[in-house]
PyMOL Python script that loads the backbone (N, CA, C, O; Angstrom):
from pymol import cmd

cmd.read_pdbstr("""\
ATOM      1  N   MET A   1      11.733   3.665 -10.484  1.00  0.00           N
ATOM      2  CA  MET A   1      10.901   4.776 -10.354  1.00  0.00           C
ATOM      3  C   MET A   1       9.926   4.740  -9.145  1.00  0.00           C
ATOM      4  O   MET A   1       9.228   3.735  -9.008  1.00  0.00           O
ATOM      5  N   GLU A   2       9.830   5.752  -8.269  1.00  0.00           N
ATOM      6  CA  GLU A   2       8.993   5.668  -7.201  1.00  0.00           C
ATOM      7  C   GLU A   2       7.511   6.176  -7.578  1.00  0.00           C
ATOM      8  O   GLU A   2       7.363   7.132  -8.339  1.00  0.00           O
ATOM      9  N   ILE A   3       6.548   5.569  -7.074  1.00  0.00           N
ATOM     10  CA  ILE A   3       5.106   5.943  -7.321  1.00  0.00           C
ATOM     11  C   ILE A   3       4.454   5.833  -5.879  1.00  0.00           C
ATOM     12  O   ILE A   3       5.013   5.406  -4.869  1.00  0.00           O
ATOM     13  N   CYS A   4       3.229   6.279  -5.984  1.00  0.00           N
ATOM     14  CA  CYS A   4       2.402   6.059  -4.793  1.00  0.00           C
ATOM     15  C   CYS A   4       1.677   4.579  -4.881  1.00  0.00           C
ATOM     16  O   CYS A   4       1.417   4.085  -5.978  1.00  0.00           O
ATOM     17  N   SER A   5       1.409   3.990  -3.788  1.00  0.00           N
ATOM     18  CA  SER A   5       0.834   2.663  -3.770  1.00  0.00           C
ATOM     19  C   SER A   5      -0.523   2.826  -4.509  1.00  0.00           C
ATOM     20  O   SER A   5      -0.889   1.908  -5.243  1.00  0.00           O
ATOM     21  N   SER A   6      -1.235   3.852  -4.374  1.00  0.00           N
ATOM     22  CA  SER A   6      -2.598   3.955  -5.027  1.00  0.00           C
ATOM     23  C   SER A   6      -2.419   3.970  -6.695  1.00  0.00           C
ATOM     24  O   SER A   6      -3.436   3.977  -7.389  1.00  0.00           O
ATOM     25  N   GLU A   7      -1.203   3.974  -7.263  1.00  0.00           N
ATOM     26  CA  GLU A   7      -0.989   4.102  -8.637  1.00  0.00           C
ATOM     27  C   GLU A   7      -0.735   2.656  -9.234  1.00  0.00           C
ATOM     28  O   GLU A   7      -0.681   2.450 -10.446  1.00  0.00           O
ATOM     29  N   LEU A   8      -0.594   1.738  -8.330  1.00  0.00           N
ATOM     30  CA  LEU A   8      -0.325   0.322  -8.651  1.00  0.00           C
ATOM     31  C   LEU A   8      -1.603  -0.187  -9.477  1.00  0.00           C
ATOM     32  O   LEU A   8      -2.715   0.331  -9.371  1.00  0.00           O
ATOM     33  N   LYS A   9      -1.295  -1.287 -10.326  1.00  0.00           N
ATOM     34  CA  LYS A   9      -2.268  -1.967 -11.051  1.00  0.00           C
ATOM     35  C   LYS A   9      -2.604  -3.270 -10.312  1.00  0.00           C
ATOM     36  O   LYS A   9      -1.800  -3.719  -9.495  1.00  0.00           O
ATOM     37  N   ILE A  10      -3.800  -3.910 -10.579  1.00  0.00           N
ATOM     38  CA  ILE A  10      -4.086  -5.072  -9.780  1.00  0.00           C
ATOM     39  C   ILE A  10      -2.961  -6.135 -10.286  1.00  0.00           C
ATOM     40  O   ILE A  10      -2.673  -6.319 -11.469  1.00  0.00           O
ATOM     41  N   GLY A  11      -2.409  -6.767  -9.229  1.00  0.00           N
ATOM     42  CA  GLY A  11      -1.337  -7.913  -9.428  1.00  0.00           C
ATOM     43  C   GLY A  11      -0.037  -7.395  -9.459  1.00  0.00           C
ATOM     44  O   GLY A  11       0.904  -8.189  -9.471  1.00  0.00           O
ATOM     45  N   GLU A  12       0.184  -6.063  -9.476  1.00  0.00           N
ATOM     46  CA  GLU A  12       1.530  -5.510  -9.464  1.00  0.00           C
ATOM     47  C   GLU A  12       2.171  -5.689  -8.121  1.00  0.00           C
ATOM     48  O   GLU A  12       1.467  -5.569  -7.118  1.00  0.00           O
ATOM     49  N   VAL A  13       3.517  -5.982  -8.012  1.00  0.00           N
ATOM     50  CA  VAL A  13       4.178  -6.191  -6.768  1.00  0.00           C
ATOM     51  C   VAL A  13       5.209  -4.999  -6.751  1.00  0.00           C
ATOM     52  O   VAL A  13       5.835  -4.654  -7.753  1.00  0.00           O
ATOM     53  N   ALA A  14       5.325  -4.392  -5.486  1.00  0.00           N
ATOM     54  CA  ALA A  14       6.325  -3.321  -5.394  1.00  0.00           C
ATOM     55  C   ALA A  14       6.926  -3.614  -3.834  1.00  0.00           C
ATOM     56  O   ALA A  14       6.508  -4.448  -3.030  1.00  0.00           O
ATOM     57  N   GLU A  15       7.856  -2.815  -3.698  1.00  0.00           N
ATOM     58  CA  GLU A  15       8.604  -2.607  -2.436  1.00  0.00           C
ATOM     59  C   GLU A  15       8.261  -1.206  -1.796  1.00  0.00           C
ATOM     60  O   GLU A  15       8.470  -0.183  -2.448  1.00  0.00           O
ATOM     61  N   ILE A  16       7.794  -1.161  -0.660  1.00  0.00           N
ATOM     62  CA  ILE A  16       7.592   0.094   0.153  1.00  0.00           C
ATOM     63  C   ILE A  16       8.997   0.730   0.412  1.00  0.00           C
ATOM     64  O   ILE A  16       9.880   0.198   1.085  1.00  0.00           O
ATOM     65  N   THR A  17       9.075   1.860  -0.171  1.00  0.00           N
ATOM     66  CA  THR A  17      10.466   2.708  -0.085  1.00  0.00           C
ATOM     67  C   THR A  17      10.205   3.680   1.130  1.00  0.00           C
ATOM     68  O   THR A  17      11.114   3.818   1.949  1.00  0.00           O
ATOM     69  N   SER A  18       9.097   4.316   1.284  1.00  0.00           N
ATOM     70  CA  SER A  18       8.918   5.336   2.326  1.00  0.00           C
ATOM     71  C   SER A  18       7.286   5.526   2.652  1.00  0.00           C
ATOM     72  O   SER A  18       6.413   5.285   1.818  1.00  0.00           O
ATOM     73  N   ILE A  19       7.060   5.947   3.864  1.00  0.00           N
ATOM     74  CA  ILE A  19       5.814   6.283   4.258  1.00  0.00           C
ATOM     75  C   ILE A  19       5.787   7.590   4.953  1.00  0.00           C
ATOM     76  O   ILE A  19       6.806   8.085   5.432  1.00  0.00           O
ATOM     77  N   ASN A  20       4.446   8.232   5.015  1.00  0.00           N
ATOM     78  CA  ASN A  20       4.269   9.399   5.744  1.00  0.00           C
ATOM     79  C   ASN A  20       3.809   8.996   7.132  1.00  0.00           C
ATOM     80  O   ASN A  20       2.669   8.570   7.316  1.00  0.00           O
ATOM     81  N   LEU A  21       4.656   9.125   8.065  1.00  0.00           N
ATOM     82  CA  LEU A  21       4.219   8.568   9.343  1.00  0.00           C
ATOM     83  C   LEU A  21       3.109   9.441  10.001  1.00  0.00           C
ATOM     84  O   LEU A  21       2.422   8.965  10.905  1.00  0.00           O
ATOM     85  N   ASP A  22       2.940  10.624   9.586  1.00  0.00           N
ATOM     86  CA  ASP A  22       1.908  11.511  10.042  1.00  0.00           C
ATOM     87  C   ASP A  22       0.468  11.094   9.630  1.00  0.00           C
ATOM     88  O   ASP A  22      -0.536  11.354  10.293  1.00  0.00           O
ATOM     89  N   GLU A  23       0.491  10.407   8.440  1.00  0.00           N
ATOM     90  CA  GLU A  23      -0.867   9.963   7.904  1.00  0.00           C
ATOM     91  C   GLU A  23      -1.176   8.588   8.033  1.00  0.00           C
ATOM     92  O   GLU A  23      -2.362   8.271   7.940  1.00  0.00           O
ATOM     93  N   ILE A  24      -0.296   7.684   8.235  1.00  0.00           N
ATOM     94  CA  ILE A  24      -0.480   6.303   8.295  1.00  0.00           C
ATOM     95  C   ILE A  24      -0.845   5.841   9.665  1.00  0.00           C
ATOM     96  O   ILE A  24      -0.048   6.024  10.585  1.00  0.00           O
ATOM     97  N   PRO A  25      -2.058   5.223   9.880  1.00  0.00           N
ATOM     98  CA  PRO A  25      -2.512   4.698  10.945  1.00  0.00           C
ATOM     99  C   PRO A  25      -1.681   3.601  11.580  1.00  0.00           C
ATOM    100  O   PRO A  25      -1.272   2.671  10.884  1.00  0.00           O
ATOM    101  N   LEU A  26      -1.396   3.681  12.983  1.00  0.00           N
ATOM    102  CA  LEU A  26      -0.519   2.798  13.642  1.00  0.00           C
ATOM    103  C   LEU A  26      -0.809   1.356  13.396  1.00  0.00           C
ATOM    104  O   LEU A  26       0.114   0.542  13.409  1.00  0.00           O
ATOM    105  N   LYS A  27      -2.116   0.973  13.159  1.00  0.00           N
ATOM    106  CA  LYS A  27      -2.490  -0.356  12.952  1.00  0.00           C
ATOM    107  C   LYS A  27      -1.724  -0.844  11.744  1.00  0.00           C
ATOM    108  O   LYS A  27      -1.204  -1.959  11.777  1.00  0.00           O
ATOM    109  N   LEU A  28      -1.620  -0.024  10.620  1.00  0.00           N
ATOM    110  CA  LEU A  28      -0.943  -0.427   9.443  1.00  0.00           C
ATOM    111  C   LEU A  28       0.512  -0.719   9.579  1.00  0.00           C
ATOM    112  O   LEU A  28       1.072  -1.631   8.972  1.00  0.00           O
ATOM    113  N   LEU A  29       1.081   0.080  10.388  1.00  0.00           N
ATOM    114  CA  LEU A  29       2.534  -0.109  10.787  1.00  0.00           C
ATOM    115  C   LEU A  29       2.653  -1.387  11.362  1.00  0.00           C
ATOM    116  O   LEU A  29       3.519  -2.145  10.923  1.00  0.00           O
ATOM    117  N   GLU A  30       1.843  -1.774  12.368  1.00  0.00           N
ATOM    118  CA  GLU A  30       1.855  -3.020  13.054  1.00  0.00           C
ATOM    119  C   GLU A  30       1.726  -4.231  12.254  1.00  0.00           C
ATOM    120  O   GLU A  30       2.343  -5.268  12.497  1.00  0.00           O
ATOM    121  N   MET A  31       0.793  -4.046  11.160  1.00  0.00           N
ATOM    122  CA  MET A  31       0.750  -5.110  10.152  1.00  0.00           C
ATOM    123  C   MET A  31       1.725  -5.276   9.103  1.00  0.00           C
ATOM    124  O   MET A  31       1.536  -6.006   8.130  1.00  0.00           O
ATOM    125  N   GLY A  32       2.849  -4.546   9.318  1.00  0.00           N
ATOM    126  CA  GLY A  32       3.861  -4.503   8.484  1.00  0.00           C
ATOM    127  C   GLY A  32       4.108  -3.688   7.312  1.00  0.00           C
ATOM    128  O   GLY A  32       4.932  -4.007   6.455  1.00  0.00           O
ATOM    129  N   CYS A  33       3.368  -2.590   7.266  1.00  0.00           N
ATOM    130  CA  CYS A  33       3.306  -1.671   6.221  1.00  0.00           C
ATOM    131  C   CYS A  33       4.408  -0.846   6.585  1.00  0.00           C
ATOM    132  O   CYS A  33       4.158   0.214   7.159  1.00  0.00           O
ATOM    133  N   LEU A  34       5.763  -1.209   6.307  1.00  0.00           N
ATOM    134  CA  LEU A  34       7.011  -0.497   6.633  1.00  0.00           C
ATOM    135  C   LEU A  34       7.857  -0.552   5.538  1.00  0.00           C
ATOM    136  O   LEU A  34       7.706  -1.471   4.732  1.00  0.00           O
ATOM    137  N   PRO A  35       8.823   0.376   5.355  1.00  0.00           N
ATOM    138  CA  PRO A  35       9.773   0.457   4.244  1.00  0.00           C
ATOM    139  C   PRO A  35      10.632  -0.867   4.108  1.00  0.00           C
ATOM    140  O   PRO A  35      11.116  -1.291   5.157  1.00  0.00           O
ATOM    141  N   GLY A  36      10.866  -1.533   3.004  1.00  0.00           N
ATOM    142  CA  GLY A  36      11.468  -2.560   2.807  1.00  0.00           C
ATOM    143  C   GLY A  36      10.694  -3.939   2.635  1.00  0.00           C
ATOM    144  O   GLY A  36      11.230  -4.972   2.233  1.00  0.00           O
ATOM    145  N   ASN A  37       9.263  -3.799   3.022  1.00  0.00           N
ATOM    146  CA  ASN A  37       8.416  -4.982   2.802  1.00  0.00           C
ATOM    147  C   ASN A  37       7.776  -4.784   1.447  1.00  0.00           C
ATOM    148  O   ASN A  37       7.702  -3.693   0.882  1.00  0.00           O
ATOM    149  N   SER A  38       7.334  -5.891   0.989  1.00  0.00           N
ATOM    150  CA  SER A  38       6.570  -6.059  -0.362  1.00  0.00           C
ATOM    151  C   SER A  38       5.087  -5.634  -0.177  1.00  0.00           C
ATOM    152  O   SER A  38       4.501  -5.823   0.888  1.00  0.00           O
ATOM    153  N   ILE A  39       4.521  -5.069  -1.227  1.00  0.00           N
ATOM    154  CA  ILE A  39       3.027  -4.760  -1.311  1.00  0.00           C
ATOM    155  C   ILE A  39       2.684  -5.205  -2.613  1.00  0.00           C
ATOM    156  O   ILE A  39       3.453  -5.148  -3.572  1.00  0.00           O
ATOM    157  N   THR A  40       1.387  -5.703  -2.649  1.00  0.00           N
ATOM    158  CA  THR A  40       0.704  -6.134  -3.889  1.00  0.00           C
ATOM    159  C   THR A  40      -0.649  -5.783  -3.879  1.00  0.00           C
ATOM    160  O   THR A  40      -1.367  -6.144  -2.946  1.00  0.00           O
ATOM    161  N   LEU A  41      -1.138  -5.027  -4.942  1.00  0.00           N
ATOM    162  CA  LEU A  41      -2.721  -4.772  -5.093  1.00  0.00           C
ATOM    163  C   LEU A  41      -3.310  -5.882  -5.512  1.00  0.00           C
ATOM    164  O   LEU A  41      -2.880  -6.554  -6.449  1.00  0.00           O
ATOM    165  N   ILE A  42      -4.436  -6.179  -4.780  1.00  0.00           N
ATOM    166  CA  ILE A  42      -5.065  -7.500  -5.019  1.00  0.00           C
ATOM    167  C   ILE A  42      -6.502  -7.163  -5.715  1.00  0.00           C
ATOM    168  O   ILE A  42      -6.976  -7.864  -6.609  1.00  0.00           O
ATOM    169  N   GLN A  43      -7.099  -6.061  -5.217  1.00  0.00           N
ATOM    170  CA  GLN A  43      -8.442  -5.746  -5.719  1.00  0.00           C
ATOM    171  C   GLN A  43      -8.727  -4.289  -5.246  1.00  0.00           C
ATOM    172  O   GLN A  43      -8.296  -3.815  -4.195  1.00  0.00           O
ATOM    173  N   ILE A  44      -9.505  -3.639  -6.152  1.00  0.00           N
ATOM    174  CA  ILE A  44     -10.063  -2.263  -5.925  1.00  0.00           C
ATOM    175  C   ILE A  44     -11.684  -2.311  -5.759  1.00  0.00           C
ATOM    176  O   ILE A  44     -12.453  -2.841  -6.561  1.00  0.00           O
ATOM    177  N   ALA A  45     -12.004  -1.719  -4.677  1.00  0.00           N
ATOM    178  CA  ALA A  45     -13.469  -1.722  -4.466  1.00  0.00           C
ATOM    179  C   ALA A  45     -14.330  -1.101  -5.582  1.00  0.00           C
ATOM    180  O   ALA A  45     -13.802  -0.185  -6.214  1.00  0.00           O
ATOM    181  N   PRO A  46     -15.517  -1.452  -5.896  1.00  0.00           N
ATOM    182  CA  PRO A  46     -16.214  -0.887  -6.947  1.00  0.00           C
ATOM    183  C   PRO A  46     -16.379   0.666  -7.168  1.00  0.00           C
ATOM    184  O   PRO A  46     -16.598   1.176  -8.267  1.00  0.00           O
ATOM    185  N   LEU A  47     -16.255   1.297  -6.072  1.00  0.00           N
ATOM    186  CA  LEU A  47     -16.212   2.772  -6.309  1.00  0.00           C
ATOM    187  C   LEU A  47     -14.716   3.473  -6.133  1.00  0.00           C
ATOM    188  O   LEU A  47     -14.531   4.688  -6.076  1.00  0.00           O
ATOM    189  N   GLY A  48     -13.789   2.551  -6.065  1.00  0.00           N
ATOM    190  CA  GLY A  48     -12.484   2.841  -6.173  1.00  0.00           C
ATOM    191  C   GLY A  48     -11.789   3.270  -4.708  1.00  0.00           C
ATOM    192  O   GLY A  48     -10.691   3.820  -4.622  1.00  0.00           O
ATOM    193  N   ASP A  49     -12.500   2.971  -3.766  1.00  0.00           N
ATOM    194  CA  ASP A  49     -12.029   3.193  -2.383  1.00  0.00           C
ATOM    195  C   ASP A  49     -12.748   2.205  -1.477  1.00  0.00           C
ATOM    196  O   ASP A  49     -13.977   2.149  -1.524  1.00  0.00           O
ATOM    197  N   PRO A  50     -12.094   1.469  -0.702  1.00  0.00           N
ATOM    198  CA  PRO A  50     -10.654   1.212  -0.453  1.00  0.00           C
ATOM    199  C   PRO A  50     -10.049   0.366  -1.475  1.00  0.00           C
ATOM    200  O   PRO A  50     -10.734  -0.168  -2.348  1.00  0.00           O
ATOM    201  N   LEU A  51      -8.693   0.220  -1.387  1.00  0.00           N
ATOM    202  CA  LEU A  51      -7.845  -0.600  -2.117  1.00  0.00           C
ATOM    203  C   LEU A  51      -7.487  -1.888  -1.226  1.00  0.00           C
ATOM    204  O   LEU A  51      -7.254  -1.770  -0.023  1.00  0.00           O
ATOM    205  N   TYR A  52      -7.460  -3.022  -1.832  1.00  0.00           N
ATOM    206  CA  TYR A  52      -7.059  -4.262  -1.047  1.00  0.00           C
ATOM    207  C   TYR A  52      -5.705  -4.607  -1.378  1.00  0.00           C
ATOM    208  O   TYR A  52      -5.393  -4.814  -2.550  1.00  0.00           O
ATOM    209  N   PHE A  53      -4.823  -4.690  -0.381  1.00  0.00           N
ATOM    210  CA  PHE A  53      -3.396  -5.019  -0.492  1.00  0.00           C
ATOM    211  C   PHE A  53      -3.030  -6.172   0.182  1.00  0.00           C
ATOM    212  O   PHE A  53      -3.594  -6.415   1.249  1.00  0.00           O
ATOM    213  N   ASN A  54      -1.985  -7.107  -0.354  1.00  0.00           N
ATOM    214  CA  ASN A  54      -1.264  -8.018   0.554  1.00  0.00           C
ATOM    215  C   ASN A  54       0.085  -7.263   0.813  1.00  0.00           C
ATOM    216  O   ASN A  54       0.890  -6.920  -0.052  1.00  0.00           O
ATOM    217  N   VAL A  55       0.184  -7.059   2.224  1.00  0.00           N
ATOM    218  CA  VAL A  55       1.383  -6.389   2.744  1.00  0.00           C
ATOM    219  C   VAL A  55       1.988  -7.354   3.627  1.00  0.00           C
ATOM    220  O   VAL A  55       1.301  -7.724   4.579  1.00  0.00           O
ATOM    221  N   ASN A  56       3.150  -7.833   3.489  1.00  0.00           N
ATOM    222  CA  ASN A  56       3.946  -8.620   4.328  1.00  0.00           C
ATOM    223  C   ASN A  56       2.997  -9.910   4.644  1.00  0.00           C
ATOM    224  O   ASN A  56       2.797 -10.241   5.813  1.00  0.00           O
ATOM    225  N   ASP A  57       2.512 -10.511   3.725  1.00  0.00           N
ATOM    226  CA  ASP A  57       1.549 -11.680   3.895  1.00  0.00           C
ATOM    227  C   ASP A  57       0.286 -11.435   4.709  1.00  0.00           C
ATOM    228  O   ASP A  57      -0.277 -12.371   5.278  1.00  0.00           O
ATOM    229  N   SER A  58      -0.151 -10.223   4.766  1.00  0.00           N
ATOM    230  CA  SER A  58      -1.375  -9.810   5.486  1.00  0.00           C
ATOM    231  C   SER A  58      -2.290  -9.087   4.524  1.00  0.00           C
ATOM    232  O   SER A  58      -1.814  -8.197   3.819  1.00  0.00           O
ATOM    233  N   HIS A  59      -3.634  -9.422   4.441  1.00  0.00           N
ATOM    234  CA  HIS A  59      -4.407  -8.707   3.529  1.00  0.00           C
ATOM    235  C   HIS A  59      -5.097  -7.605   4.305  1.00  0.00           C
ATOM    236  O   HIS A  59      -5.749  -7.768   5.336  1.00  0.00           O
ATOM    237  N   VAL A  60      -4.872  -6.483   3.688  1.00  0.00           N
ATOM    238  CA  VAL A  60      -5.312  -5.094   4.480  1.00  0.00           C
ATOM    239  C   VAL A  60      -6.103  -4.316   3.466  1.00  0.00           C
ATOM    240  O   VAL A  60      -5.778  -4.370   2.280  1.00  0.00           O
ATOM    241  N   ALA A  61      -7.156  -3.572   3.881  1.00  0.00           N
ATOM    242  CA  ALA A  61      -7.905  -2.595   3.135  1.00  0.00           C
ATOM    243  C   ALA A  61      -7.320  -1.235   3.478  1.00  0.00           C
ATOM    244  O   ALA A  61      -7.228  -0.864   4.648  1.00  0.00           O
ATOM    245  N   ILE A  62      -6.922  -0.489   2.437  1.00  0.00           N
ATOM    246  CA  ILE A  62      -6.286   0.814   2.804  1.00  0.00           C
ATOM    247  C   ILE A  62      -7.032   1.814   2.128  1.00  0.00           C
ATOM    248  O   ILE A  62      -7.150   1.688   0.909  1.00  0.00           O
ATOM    249  N   ARG A  63      -7.545   2.761   2.683  1.00  0.00           N
ATOM    250  CA  ARG A  63      -8.195   4.021   2.052  1.00  0.00           C
ATOM    251  C   ARG A  63      -7.421   4.636   1.004  1.00  0.00           C
ATOM    252  O   ARG A  63      -6.206   4.728   1.174  1.00  0.00           O
ATOM    253  N   LEU A  64      -7.986   5.103  -0.136  1.00  0.00           N
ATOM    254  CA  LEU A  64      -7.352   5.714  -1.173  1.00  0.00           C
ATOM    255  C   LEU A  64      -6.442   6.848  -0.761  1.00  0.00           C
ATOM    256  O   LEU A  64      -5.350   7.008  -1.306  1.00  0.00           O
ATOM    257  N   GLU A  65      -6.923   7.693   0.274  1.00  0.00           N
ATOM    258  CA  GLU A  65      -6.051   8.895   0.582  1.00  0.00           C
ATOM    259  C   GLU A  65      -4.938   8.465   1.575  1.00  0.00           C
ATOM    260  O   GLU A  65      -4.030   9.268   1.789  1.00  0.00           O
ATOM    261  N   THR A  66      -4.937   7.311   2.173  1.00  0.00           N
ATOM    262  CA  THR A  66      -3.940   6.772   2.956  1.00  0.00           C
ATOM    263  C   THR A  66      -2.871   5.952   1.966  1.00  0.00           C
ATOM    264  O   THR A  66      -1.670   5.888   2.227  1.00  0.00           O
ATOM    265  N   ALA A  67      -3.415   5.401   0.920  1.00  0.00           N
ATOM    266  CA  ALA A  67      -2.525   4.814   0.186  1.00  0.00           C
ATOM    267  C   ALA A  67      -1.565   5.675  -0.758  1.00  0.00           C
ATOM    268  O   ALA A  67      -0.552   5.282  -1.337  1.00  0.00           O
ATOM    269  N   LYS A  68      -2.133   6.938  -0.768  1.00  0.00           N
ATOM    270  CA  LYS A  68      -1.304   7.982  -1.533  1.00  0.00           C
ATOM    271  C   LYS A  68      -0.010   8.292  -0.691  1.00  0.00           C
ATOM    272  O   LYS A  68       0.983   8.800  -1.210  1.00  0.00           O
ATOM    273  N   GLU A  69      -0.080   7.960   0.622  1.00  0.00           N
ATOM    274  CA  GLU A  69       1.054   8.438   1.591  1.00  0.00           C
ATOM    275  C   GLU A  69       2.032   7.301   1.623  1.00  0.00           C
ATOM    276  O   GLU A  69       2.963   7.333   2.428  1.00  0.00           O
ATOM    277  N   ILE A  70       1.875   6.292   0.786  1.00  0.00           N
ATOM    278  CA  ILE A  70       2.893   5.066   0.889  1.00  0.00           C
ATOM    279  C   ILE A  70       3.532   5.142  -0.426  1.00  0.00           C
ATOM    280  O   ILE A  70       2.832   4.953  -1.421  1.00  0.00           O
ATOM    281  N   THR A  71       4.854   5.413  -0.552  1.00  0.00           N
ATOM    282  CA  THR A  71       5.608   5.451  -1.713  1.00  0.00           C
ATOM    283  C   THR A  71       6.238   4.044  -1.946  1.00  0.00           C
ATOM    284  O   THR A  71       6.703   3.405  -1.002  1.00  0.00           O
ATOM    285  N   VAL A  72       6.243   3.612  -3.129  1.00  0.00           N
ATOM    286  CA  VAL A  72       6.780   2.294  -3.483  1.00  0.00           C
ATOM    287  C   VAL A  72       7.704   2.301  -4.787  1.00  0.00           C
ATOM    288  O   VAL A  72       7.752   3.267  -5.548  1.00  0.00           O
ATOM    289  N   THR A  73       8.355   1.247  -4.946  1.00  0.00           N
ATOM    290  CA  THR A  73       9.052   1.005  -6.250  1.00  0.00           C
ATOM    291  C   THR A  73       8.768  -0.349  -6.713  1.00  0.00           C
ATOM    292  O   THR A  73       8.912  -1.357  -6.021  1.00  0.00           O
ATOM    293  N   LYS A  74       8.263  -0.315  -8.199  1.00  0.00           N
ATOM    294  CA  LYS A  74       7.778  -1.623  -8.720  1.00  0.00           C
ATOM    295  C   LYS A  74       9.068  -2.512  -8.763  1.00  0.00           C
ATOM    296  O   LYS A  74      10.221  -2.103  -8.900  1.00  0.00           O
ATOM    297  N   LEU A  75       8.634  -3.851  -8.615  1.00  0.00           N
ATOM    298  CA  LEU A  75       9.607  -4.815  -8.706  1.00  0.00           C
ATOM    299  C   LEU A  75       9.535  -5.505  -9.956  1.00  0.00           C
ATOM    300  O   LEU A  75      10.334  -6.406 -10.210  1.00  0.00           O
TER     301      LEU A  75
END
""", "prot")
cmd.dss("prot")
cmd.show_as("cartoon", "prot")
cmd.util.cbc("prot")
cmd.orient("prot")
């Protein structure tokens, strides 16, 4: 079942299935936020934004609105 990366719970691992190229910053693509790579939610900021992910062995903070543009499948 495909969901948005923003719907993952802490510690859940998923595989990126698709991204909205118009909404994803180039920097995230360069860091490996691409279809086929794994993504794990590590932490959520106290106010719920940003979300901290491990993407392709890189720790990245992704804004909630951007995380909603990344479609994943739980592993």
